[in-house]
ZAMARGU-4260 file (C-alpha; in steps of 0.2 Angstrom, whole numbers, plus 5000, padded with zeros to 4 digits):
<rodrens>
0) 5462/5552/5590 | 5464/5539/5576 | 5480/5541/5566 | 5473/5538/5549 | 5462/5547/5537
5) 5444/5549/5542 | 5429/5554/5531 | 5422/5569/5540 | 5405/5576/5535 | 5401/5561/5524
10) 5388/5564/5510 | 5377/5548/5511 | 5365/5555/5499 | 5377/5556/5484 | 5388/5542/5491
15) 5377/5531/5502 | 5391/5517/5502 | 5407/5527/5506 | 5401/5545/5510 | 5416/5550/5499
20) 5414/5565/5487 | 5426/5576/5477 | 5430/5586/5492 | 5434/5571/5502 | 5447/5566/5489
25) 5455/5583/5491 | 5454/5580/5510 | 5462/5563/5509 | 5476/5569/5497 | 5480/5584/5509
30) 5480/5572/5524 | 5493/5560/5517 | 5504/5574/5510 | 5504/5583/5526 | 5510/5568/5535
35) 5524/5565/5521 | 5529/5584/5523 | 5534/5581/5541 | 5550/5575/5533 | 5553/5592/5525
40) 5563/5602/5536 | 5561/5619/5527 | 5556/5626/5510 | 5574/5624/5504 | 5576/5606/5510
45) 5572/5591/5498 | 5559/5579/5503 | 5568/5563/5509 | 5561/5549/5519 | 5570/5538/5532
50) 5578/5522/5525 | 5570/5506/5530 | 5581/5491/5534 | 5579/5476/5523 | 5580/5473/5504
55) 5573/5490/5499 | 5586/5502/5491 | 5597/5512/5494 | 5608/5499/5502 | 5623/5505/5512
60) 5636/5502/5499 | 5626/5508/5484 | 5634/5522/5473 | 5629/5540/5475 | 5617/5540/5460
65) 5606/5527/5469 | 5604/5539/5484 | 5599/5553/5471 | 5587/5541/5464 | 5579/5538/5481
70) 5577/5557/5483 | 5570/5560/5466 | 5557/5546/5469 | 5551/5555/5484 | 5550/5572/5474
75) 5542/5564/5459 | 5530/5552/5467 | 5523/5563/5480 | 5519/5574/5465 | 5505/5562/5462
80) 5496/5570/5477 | 5503/5587/5476 | 5498/5590/5457 | 5480/5586/5459 | 5479/5598/5475
85) 5488/5612/5465 | 5476/5609/5451 | 5460/5612/5461 | 5469/5626/5472 | 5484/5634/5464
90) 5488/5643/5481 | 5487/5628/5492 | 5500/5626/5506 | 5505/5611/5516 | 5513/5613/5533
95) 5516/5631/5529 | 5524/5627/5512 | 5516/5633/5496 | 5516/5617/5485 | 5518/5626/5468
100) 5533/5636/5474 | 5541/5620/5482 | 5539/5608/5468 | 5545/5621/5455 | 5560/5625/5465
105) 5565/5607/5469 | 5562/5600/5451 | 5572/5615/5444 | 5586/5611/5456 | 5585/5592/5452
110) 5585/5595/5433 | 5599/5608/5431 | 5617/5603/5434 | 5627/5612/5447 | 5614/5611/5461
115) 5618/5600/5477 | 5604/5588/5473 | 5604/5588/5454 | 5602/5572/5445 | 5616/5563/5435
120) 5614/5563/5416 | 5615/5547/5407 | 5632/5551/5400 | 5639/5552/5418 | 5634/5534/5422
125) 5638/5517/5414 | 5627/5513/5399 | 5612/5504/5407 | 5594/5507/5412 | 5590/5517/5428
130) 5576/5522/5439 | 5577/5540/5433 | 5569/5535/5417 | 5554/5528/5427 | 5552/5544/5437
135) 5553/5555/5422 | 5539/5545/5414 | 5529/5547/5430 | 5532/5566/5431 | 5528/5570/5413
140) 5513/5559/5414 | 5506/5570/5428 | 5510/5586/5419 | 5502/5579/5403 | 5486/5576/5412
145) 5487/5592/5422 | 5497/5604/5412 | 5493/5619/5422 | 5501/5614/5439 | 5520/5617/5437
150) 5527/5620/5419 | 5519/5637/5416 | 5525/5644/5433 | 5543/5642/5428 | 5553/5655/5419
155) 5557/5651/5401 | 5575/5650/5405 | 5572/5637/5419 | 5561/5627/5407 | 5574/5627/5393
160) 5588/5621/5406 | 5577/5608/5413 | 5572/5602/5395 | 5590/5597/5392 | 5590/5584/5406
165) 5572/5578/5402 | 5578/5576/5384 | 5593/5566/5388 | 5584/5554/5399 | 5569/5553/5387
170) 5580/5548/5373 | 5591/5536/5383 | 5590/5517/5383 | 5575/5509/5391 | 5570/5492/5396
175) 5557/5480/5388 | 5538/5482/5388 | 5530/5494/5401 | 5545/5505/5403 | 5543/5511/5385
180) 5528/5521/5391 | 5540/5532/5402 | 5550/5537/5387 | 5534/5540/5377 | 5527/5551/5390
185) 5544/5561/5392 | 5546/5563/5373 | 5528/5568/5370 | 5529/5581/5384 | 5544/5589/5376
190) 5537/5589/5359 | 5520/5596/5365 | 5530/5610/5374 | 5540/5615/5358 | 5556/5605/5361
195) 5564/5595/5347 | 5564/5576/5349 | 5568/5560/5339 | 5551/5557/5331 | 5556/5541/5324
200) 5561/5535/5341 | 5544/5540/5349 | 5535/5531/5335 | 5546/5515/5337 | 5542/5515/5356
205) 5523/5517/5351 | 5524/5502/5339 | 5533/5491/5352 | 5519/5495/5365 | 5505/5491/5353
210) 5514/5475/5348 | 5513/5469/5367 | 5494/5468/5367 | 5490/5450/5370 | 5471/5451/5370
215) 5456/5455/5381 | 5465/5472/5384 | 5480/5464/5392 | 5498/5467/5388 | 5513/5456/5389
220) 5523/5456/5405 | 5534/5442/5412 | 5518/5436/5420 | 5502/5446/5417 | 5499/5458/5431
225) 5493/5475/5437 | 5506/5484/5425 | 5493/5482/5411 | 5480/5492/5421 | 5491/5505/5429
230) 5504/5508/5415 | 5498/5502/5398 | 5480/5508/5401 | 5481/5523/5413 | 5497/5530/5406
235) 5491/5526/5389 | 5474/5534/5391 | 5483/5550/5398 | 5495/5550/5383 | 5480/5547/5371
240) 5471/5562/5378 | 5485/5574/5379 | 5495/5570/5364 | 5491/5554/5355 | 5475/5558/5347
245) 5482/5574/5339 | 5499/5568/5334 | 5497/5549/5331 | 5478/5546/5329 | 5480/5529/5320
250) 5491/5521/5335 | 5480/5530/5348 | 5464/5522/5341 | 5472/5505/5342 | 5477/5508/5360
255) 5460/5515/5365 | 5451/5500/5358 | 5462/5488/5369 | 5458/5500/5384 | 5440/5498/5380
260) 5442/5479/5380 | 5450/5479/5397 | 5437/5490/5405 | 5424/5477/5401 | 5430/5467/5415
265) 5440/5479/5425 | 5428/5481/5439 | 5428/5463/5443 | 5446/5464/5450 | 5439/5473/5465
270) 5428/5467/5480 | 5411/5473/5482 | 5417/5486/5494 | 5431/5491/5482 | 5445/5481/5491
275) 5460/5478/5480 | 5467/5461/5478 | 5485/5458/5484 | 5492/5450/5468 | 5508/5451/5458
280) 5524/5461/5460 | 5525/5479/5466 | 5510/5476/5477 | 5517/5490/5489 | 5509/5502/5475
285) 5492/5495/5480 | 5478/5506/5474 | 5488/5512/5459 | 5476/5500/5449 | 5462/5511/5454
290) 5468/5524/5442 | 5458/5515/5429 | 5442/5522/5436 | 5445/5540/5433 | 5455/5536/5417
295) 5440/5527/5410 | 5431/5545/5410 | 5446/5552/5400 | 5444/5541/5385 | 5440/5549/5368
300) 5423/5540/5367 | 5409/5536/5379 | 5415/5531/5396 | 5413/5512/5397 | 5409/5511/5416
305) 5394/5516/5427 | 5400/5532/5435 | 5392/5528/5452 | 5399/5511/5453 | 5416/5517/5447
310) 5417/5530/5461 | 5411/5518/5474 | 5425/5506/5470 | 5438/5519/5468 | 5433/5527/5485
315) 5432/5510/5493 | 5450/5506/5488 | 5457/5522/5494 | 5449/5520/5511 | 5455/5502/5512
320) 5472/5509/5515 | 5472/5527/5520 | 5459/5524/5534 | 5470/5510/5542 | 5483/5515/5555
325) 5495/5501/5551 | 5496/5507/5533 | 5508/5521/5539 | 5526/5519/5544 | 5536/5534/5547
330) 5521/5544/5543 | 5521/5538/5525 | 5514/5522/5516 | 5523/5507/5522 | 5533/5495/5511
335) 5520/5481/5512 | 5502/5479/5509 | 5495/5485/5525 | 5510/5486/5537 | 5528/5483/5532
340) 5531/5466/5525 | 5548/5461/5517 | 5540/5447/5507 | 5528/5459/5499 | 5541/5470/5491
345) 5555/5470/5478 | 5573/5477/5479 | 5569/5490/5466 | 5557/5498/5480 | 5563/5512/5491
350) 5553/5521/5505 | 5546/5533/5492 | 5540/5520/5480 | 5523/5518/5487 | 5517/5535/5483
355) 5514/5530/5465 | 5499/5522/5473 | 5490/5539/5473 | 5487/5538/5454 | 5468/5537/5456
360) 5469/5555/5462 | 5470/5560/5443 | 5451/5560/5446 | 5454/5578/5452 | 5458/5582/5434
365) 5440/5578/5429 | 5429/5593/5431 | 5417/5594/5445 | 5402/5591/5433 | 5410/5575/5427
370) 5398/5560/5430 | 5412/5552/5440 | 5408/5565/5453 | 5390/5568/5451 | 5382/5551/5449
375) 5375/5542/5464 | 5386/5528/5471 | 5379/5510/5468 | 5385/5492/5469 | 5385/5489/5450
380) 5383/5471/5445 | 5385/5465/5463 | 5366/5469/5466 | 5360/5456/5453 | 5373/5443/5459
385) 5364/5440/5476 | 5372/5426/5485 | 5378/5418/5469 | 5396/5418/5462 | 5401/5423/5444
390) 5416/5418/5435 | 5424/5428/5420 | 5437/5419/5410 | 5450/5430/5400 | 5458/5417/5389
395) 5472/5427/5382 | 5481/5432/5398 | 5475/5416/5406 | 5466/5425/5420 | 5450/5420/5429
400) 5440/5432/5439 | 5427/5426/5452 | 5415/5437/5461 | 5407/5429/5477 | 5390/5437/5481
405) 5389/5428/5497 | 5405/5436/5504 | 5408/5452/5493 | 5425/5445/5489 | 5433/5445/5472
410) 5446/5432/5467 | 5460/5432/5454 | 5465/5415/5447 | 5482/5416/5437 | 5484/5403/5423
415) 5500/5409/5415 | 5514/5410/5428 | 5532/5407/5422 | 5541/5404/5438 | 5540/5401/5457
420) 5537/5419/5462 | 5524/5419/5476 | 5517/5435/5470 | 5509/5425/5456 | 5510/5407/5460
425) 5495/5406/5473 | 5481/5395/5467 | 5469/5409/5470 | 5471/5427/5476 | 5456/5434/5487
430) 5452/5452/5491 | 5448/5449/5509 | 5461/5436/5513 | 5478/5443/5507 | 5491/5430/5502
435) 5504/5424/5514 | 5523/5420/5511 | 5529/5403/5508 | 5532/5392/5523 | 5547/5380/5519
440) 5540/5368/5532 | 5524/5365/5522 | 5506/5371/5524 | 5509/5387/5514 | 5492/5396/5511
445) 5484/5393/5494 | 5498/5383/5487 | 5502/5365/5484 | 5518/5362/5493 | 5529/5347/5488
450) 5544/5339/5497 | 5554/5324/5488 | 5556/5308/5498 | 5565/5300/5483 | 5581/5292/5491
455) 5591/5298/5476 | 5586/5316/5480 | 5590/5313/5498 | 5607/5308/5495 | 5610/5321/5482
460) 5610/5310/5466 | 5602/5320/5453 | 5588/5309/5447 | 5589/5316/5429 | 5605/5307/5428
465) 5601/5291/5437 | 5607/5280/5423 | 5624/5287/5425 | 5625/5287/5444 | 5632/5305/5443
470) 5627/5319/5455 | 5624/5335/5446 | 5621/5351/5457 | 5608/5342/5468 | 5613/5345/5486
475) 5603/5334/5497 | 5600/5348/5509 | 5589/5358/5497 | 5577/5344/5496 | 5573/5344/5515
480) 5562/5360/5512 | 5545/5360/5504 | 5544/5369/5487 | 5529/5376/5478 | 5525/5376/5459
485) 5539/5382/5447 | 5526/5387/5434 | 5507/5387/5431 | 5499/5382/5414 | 5482/5387/5408
490) 5472/5373/5400 | 5455/5382/5397 | 5438/5380/5403 | 5427/5365/5397 | 5409/5361/5402
495) 5410/5373/5417 | 5427/5366/5424 | 5443/5376/5424 | 5459/5367/5420 | 5476/5372/5424
500) 5493/5363/5428 | 5506/5365/5441 | 5524/5360/5437 | 5532/5356/5453 | 5548/5354/5445
505) 5553/5359/5427 | 5563/5350/5414 | 5577/5345/5413 | 5573/5339/5431 | 5561/5326/5425
510) 5547/5339/5424 | 5535/5326/5417 | 5535/5316/5433 | 5531/5332/5443 | 5514/5337/5437
515) 5498/5341/5446 | 5483/5343/5435 | 5470/5356/5442 | 5451/5355/5439 | 5441/5368/5448
520) 5422/5371/5450 | 5417/5388/5457 | 5403/5387/5470 | 5395/5401/5481 | 5409/5406/5493
525) 5422/5394/5487 | 5429/5381/5475 | 5428/5362/5473 | 5445/5355/5468 | 5447/5338/5459
530) 5465/5338/5456 | 5475/5324/5448 | 5492/5320/5455 | 5505/5314/5443 | 5520/5314/5455
535) 5530/5299/5450 | 5542/5297/5464 | 5541/5297/5483 | 5535/5313/5491 | 5525/5323/5504
540) 5511/5335/5498 | 5501/5349/5507 | 5487/5360/5501 | 5484/5376/5511 | 5469/5387/5512
545) 5469/5405/5515 | 5478/5412/5530 | 5468/5419/5545 | 5477/5434/5553 | 5478/5435/5572
550) 5472/5453/5572 | 5477/5461/5588 | 5485/5445/5594 | 5468/5435/5594 | 5471/5417/5588
555) 5459/5409/5576 | 5447/5397/5583 | 5449/5380/5575 | 5437/5364/5575 | 5438/5347/5567
560) 5426/5333/5564 | 5423/5319/5552 | 5408/5311/5544 | 5411/5295/5535 | 5427/5298/5524
565) 5424/5317/5524 | 5436/5326/5535 | 5431/5344/5539 | 5442/5358/5547 | 5434/5375/5551
570) 5442/5391/5558 | 5436/5408/5562 | 5442/5425/5567 | 5430/5440/5570 | 5422/5444/5553
575) 5430/5430/5543 | 5428/5411/5542 | 5436/5396/5533 | 5431/5378/5530 | 5443/5365/5522
580) 5434/5349/5517 | 5444/5334/5512 | 5433/5321/5502 | 5446/5310/5494 | 5465/5307/5492
585) 5471/5315/5508 | 5478/5307/5523 | 5471/5321/5534 | 5469/5339/5538 | 5478/5350/5550
590) 5481/5368/5555 | 5497/5377/5559 | 5501/5394/5566 | 5513/5404/5555 | 5524/5418/5561
595) 5530/5432/5549 | 5520/5426/5534 | 5504/5435/5534 | 5501/5453/5526 | 5489/5459/5540
600) 5497/5452/5556 | 5513/5444/5563 | 5504/5428/5567 | 5491/5418/5557 | 5482/5401/5556
605) 5482/5391/5540 | 5472/5375/5537 | 5479/5362/5526 | 5477/5345/5519 | 5492/5333/5518
610) 5497/5316/5512 | 5513/5306/5511 | 5517/5293/5498 | 5533/5282/5500 | 5530/5269/5486
615) 5544/5268/5473 | 5531/5271/5460 | 5516/5281/5468 | 5499/5278/5459 | 5491/5292/5450
620) 5478/5300/5462 | 5463/5311/5462 | 5463/5323/5477 | 5445/5330/5480 | 5444/5345/5491
625) 5432/5359/5495 | 5438/5376/5501 | 5425/5389/5507 | 5426/5406/5515 | 5415/5419/5523
630) 5416/5437/5528 | 5404/5437/5542 | 5401/5428/5559 | 5387/5417/5553 | 5388/5398/5557
635) 5392/5386/5544 | 5377/5376/5539 | 5377/5357/5536 | 5373/5360/5518 | 5388/5372/5516
640) 5400/5359/5524 | 5394/5345/5512 | 5391/5352/5495 | 5395/5336/5486 | 5380/5323/5484
645) 5389/5310/5474 | 5407/5306/5468 | 5410/5293/5455 | 5428/5290/5452 | 5433/5283/5435
650) 5450/5274/5430 | 5445/5277/5412 | 5433/5290/5406 | 5421/5287/5391 | 5432/5299/5382
655) 5447/5288/5384 | 5455/5299/5397 | 5461/5291/5413 | 5459/5295/5431 | 5444/5306/5431
660) 5427/5308/5440 | 5409/5313/5439 | 5403/5324/5452 | 5385/5328/5458 | 5383/5343/5469
665) 5370/5344/5483 | 5359/5356/5472 | 5359/5343/5458 | 5372/5351/5446 | 5383/5338/5438
670) 5401/5340/5432 | 5412/5329/5423 | 5431/5330/5427 | 5440/5324/5411 | 5458/5327/5409
675) 5458/5321/5391 | 5473/5328/5381 | 5476/5341/5395 | 5494/5342/5391 | 5490/5347/5373
680) 5479/5362/5379 | 5492/5370/5390 | 5498/5388/5387 | 5509/5399/5397
</rodrens>
């Protein structure tokens, strides 16, 4: 028997694409929670999950409060499944334990001093921010959207005792941007239930949140990411619905308008089958971004999404994970994307953290007659797309969304990335080819990898101080490994060409001498890259394609051939294929088997182009590359593997810019690659 969720008795009349109905959401929530409750020894035992070796918390020498945080996360985040189940069936039990009684008892014990597993209060700890704030926000958010499931079933004495702890954490110090929503939800929950709060503090948090809106519905983060969707929009919509429209209508209206702006392009973040893209930090939360689908039907105004398409994508994303056996570790969601992968998590994650991913089960708060449940599933805008590709540009967050009709894959192209975090720094993120970790030996998937061959670097003399001859914190050993971009800049779209820049080294380390200017043309099933290398010193460079996982140990089949100056490398695994075509500027193309870098399998194959430049003053170069993908087993056609009809390189463009090109595609379309004033357009 398969050890994963299965859709039994699918309804292909209402849901011809997934078979999923409201009842299957209930079945899925119960299935996942029943597996989690294998770690509950008895009704009186708290839900605690086995620790996972690695960077996740708690670590062996952590203080006691860190262990309490781990336990409280398990209680609070599993509530994302338990609460919807209690909402549709107040008497529901899991593994012989009545959920309402269990969660009432353990939240009461956790939030009243004197119990063995009670939480510390802010005054008991050094003045700082703590995970407890996050969990109180998540818990009160759930009770705002489903107020019937827990609070009314506690005695007034118990509620009053618990409110003291909630209030202390709700009024405590928070961190920047998205965390303010946790305090907002907790403060609003208290006020809604008749408890005194600092109204000016709540208003201050709300104004701060509104100030973070950057445009296109996106909110400020270190680098733009899914927190805009899952926290600002989903938490914000729940707050608006339960509290904001009544108590702060002016601010609520401002927030709701931004949510509408985001929902205009929200569906384009998902593959045709609902697959979620492995992108940005906290990726072990996976389908929490799908909470936007039911949230869009909780807005104060007309839902902005086609309900049949919304449910189709939401259901597809749920099945992407819950239906896979390798998703589960110790009977709960693994710390990874599919299986456990250390590179995919952060040190603020614990074994219970992934349960926030079940945010889309707020759909069960929608009544059975909601269009979200009653509309027939459909493929939305994918139907009209056919085999073509569509590109949507979100200028303000610097995000580009590409939907490939030929493969059903969606892509996210990040344009404002502040550091070399590989959660963000990939050239492109694809729903059907999850990203790989960085390989210091070069050939990293979807990255330009740079290794200095400058003799001053190799002997440890910092080249920024070469006039003095001093060495400044530049150990020669660190330059033996390949590195990836330290930031990505967004330079806009002009005449159909997307321009970005990679800073391979930032100032003060001679950042001007370490720039790769990116120019990208979207084509069906891939991209044409005409990138200008402004690397001023001796170096090696690789450009990797997506990684192909060796599913069940089966290696990728790789084939190479040349036609004229064109070098072609293709690779395939069952159901997926890649092609890397080097037209100009590369010494060659290769493939490499990686171990421990891929999100889906232990081993993977990466195709990459490479070059080596040893001149003291390397020339500025254009590197022209085509990168294609398929999600089927059909053969590549000759036309697919040669999409460029003509390439005209120009030392000086008519505009006065240097090192550009005029490209004619096989279908006759023409593009001018012109980097004029590109440095003046950059934004991050």
